NULONU-509134 format. One record per residue (C-alpha): residue in one letter; z, y, x. Coordinates in steps of 0.05 Angstrom, whole numbers, padded with zeros to 5 digits, always signed. Example, Ala and Ser with C-alpha at 12.3 -4.5 7.8 and 13.67 -1.06 7.14 Angstrom:
2
A+00156-00090+00246;S+00143-00021+00273;
***
This chain:
207
X+00000+00000+00000;X-00021+00068+00028;X+00022+00131+00024;X-00026+00161-00027;X-00014+00100-00072;X+00061+00113-00066;X+00049+00185-00087;X+00012+00164-00149;X+00064+00111-00165;X+00117+00165-00163;X+00074+00207-00210;X+00072+00148-00258;X+00147+00140-00254;X+00156+00214-00270;X+00107+00211-00328;X+00138+00148-00358;X+00209+00173-00350;X+00194+00242-00379;X+00155+00208-00434;X+00217+00169-00455;X+00257+00234-00452;X+00206+00266-00498;X+00212+00206-00544;X+00287+00214-00546;X+00281+00288-00565;X+00231+00272-00619;X+00274+00216-00648;X+00333+00264-00649;X+00299+00322-00685;X+00258+00278-00732;X+00315+00233-00755;X+00285+00173-00721;X+00352+00146-00699;X+00368+00126-00771;X+00432+00130-00810;X+00476+00138-00749;X+00436+00184-00701;X+00494+00194-00653;X+00501+00119-00642;X+00426+00113-00636;X+00425+00167-00583;X+00481+00133-00545;X+00444+00067-00544;X+00378+00100-00524;X+00407+00136-00464;X+00452+00078-00444;X+00396+00027-00445;X+00350+00075-00407;X+00403+00082-00353;X+00413+00007-00350;X+00339-00009-00349;X+00325+00038-00292;X+00386+00013-00254;X+00361-00059-00260;X+00292-00036-00239;X+00321-00010-00173;X+00341-00082-00157;X+00273-00109-00179;X+00235-00066-00130;X+00260-00100-00066;X+00243-00172-00083;X+00175-00150-00111;X+00160-00111-00047;X+00178-00173-00005;X+00138-00220-00049;X+00076-00176-00047;X+00088-00155+00025;X+00085-00082+00004;X+00142-00049+00041;X+00119+00020+00019;X+00144+00003-00051;X+00214+00015-00025;X+00195+00089-00021;X+00200+00094-00097;X+00268+00061-00104;X+00307+00125-00092;X+00267+00161-00147;X+00281+00105-00197;X+00355+00108-00178;X+00357+00183-00190;X+00328+00172-00260;X+00381+00119-00273;X+00435+00171-00258;X+00397+00222-00300;X+00401+00177-00360;X+00473+00159-00344;X+00491+00234-00345;X+00457+00242-00412;X+00495+00181-00438;X+00563+00209-00417;X+00548+00280-00439;X+00525+00254-00507;X+00591+00219-00516;X+00631+00278-00491;X+00595+00330-00533;X+00579+00292-00597;X+00640+00247-00603;X+00695+00285-00566;X+00674+00357-00575;X+00679+00371-00501;X+00752+00349-00499;X+00758+00328-00426;X+00831+00306-00432;X+00812+00261-00491;X+00755+00233-00449;X+00804+00214-00394;X+00852+00181-00443;X+00794+00143-00477;X+00771+00116-00409;X+00841+00092-00393;X+00854+00061-00461;X+00787+00028-00475;X+00765-00026-00425;X+00691-00020-00440;X+00695+00055-00424;X+00733+00039-00361;X+00676-00005-00337;X+00625+00047-00357;X+00664+00101-00319;X+00667+00058-00255;X+00592+00047-00260;X+00579+00121-00272;X+00620+00143-00211;X+00585+00092-00168;X+00518+00120-00189;X+00544+00190-00176;X+00564+00171-00105;X+00497+00137-00092;X+00459+00197-00119;X+00497+00247-00076;X+00486+00206-00013;X+00414+00186-00027;X+00382+00242+00013;X+00354+00229+00083;X+00397+00281+00118;X+00461+00251+00089;X+00438+00180+00106;X+00430+00200+00179;X+00499+00232+00182;X+00533+00173+00149;X+00498+00121+00192;X+00519+00049+00177;X+00571+00075+00127;X+00514+00095+00081;X+00490+00023+00073;X+00561-00001+00059;X+00569+00052+00005;X+00502+00036-00027;X+00520-00038-00031;X+00567-00016-00088;X+00504-00013-00131;X+00514-00088-00140;X+00580-00076-00174;X+00549-00024-00219;X+00494-00073-00238;X+00547-00123-00257;X+00593-00077-00295;X+00541-00036-00334;X+00515-00092-00378;X+00586-00117-00390;X+00603-00046-00413;X+00543-00051-00461;X+00566-00120-00486;X+00637-00097-00500;X+00614-00032-00533;X+00576-00065-00590;X+00605-00098-00651;X+00543-00137-00672;X+00476-00155-00642;X+00506-00186-00580;X+00442-00222-00559;X+00410-00162-00526;X+00470-00143-00483;X+00479-00216-00465;X+00407-00218-00441;X+00421-00157-00398;X+00481-00193-00367;X+00437-00253-00353;X+00384-00209-00321;X+00437-00175-00278;X+00465-00241-00254;X+00395-00266-00238;X+00380-00204-00196;X+00447-00210-00160;X+00432-00284-00147;X+00369-00263-00110;X+00416-00226-00063;X+00464-00283-00053;X+00459-00282+00023;X+00470-00207+00027;X+00529-00209-00020;X+00561-00269+00013;X+00552-00239+00082;X+00584-00174+00059;X+00642-00211+00027;X+00652-00251+00091;X+00655-00188+00133;X+00703-00155+00085;X+00749-00217+00086;X+00747-00221+00161;X+00765-00148+00170;X+00821-00153+00120;X+00851-00212+00157;X+00845-00175+00222;X+00881-00114+00193;X+00938-00157+00167;X+00953-00187+00235;
***
């Protein structure tokens, strides 16, 4: 894949993502979210964030399978859109459900397990977004990769958050959990190596 192909692929990502944003706006103003538009909006933004998050993990195995390393150049952009949707998801809940009551938001996160998982995932995405720029990567060195490995935890917790948040129609969130586990299984060696290093360092620090 040539650099110009990467450029056009990024253009496609922008067009598709902004197209979904336009669809969300249209559904909101036209009543397309049905009898419970607030819930519909929450599900739309939440699933958009989850879909793009899972897509960031799909890119790497696809790039390896097709031997197209340049595909990795678009992973950061997809990750930024995942955080974009996650911000809309949280702000929708904060504005429409809690009327910008930040203290109530904090208490809700503490008292509701599914919100706790969502909050952990959101802050992981925040940290990954803030440190995704090249200049910051260079300053952080190897620490950057260790931080960005936390994306695997977000990929695991986000679909569980979705599963616990719904009262019916559990099949779709269950499929998201299965997809997340499948993507994590593809990284079994990376995850097991990281766990081994963490365990070894912990044992060393306890001596």
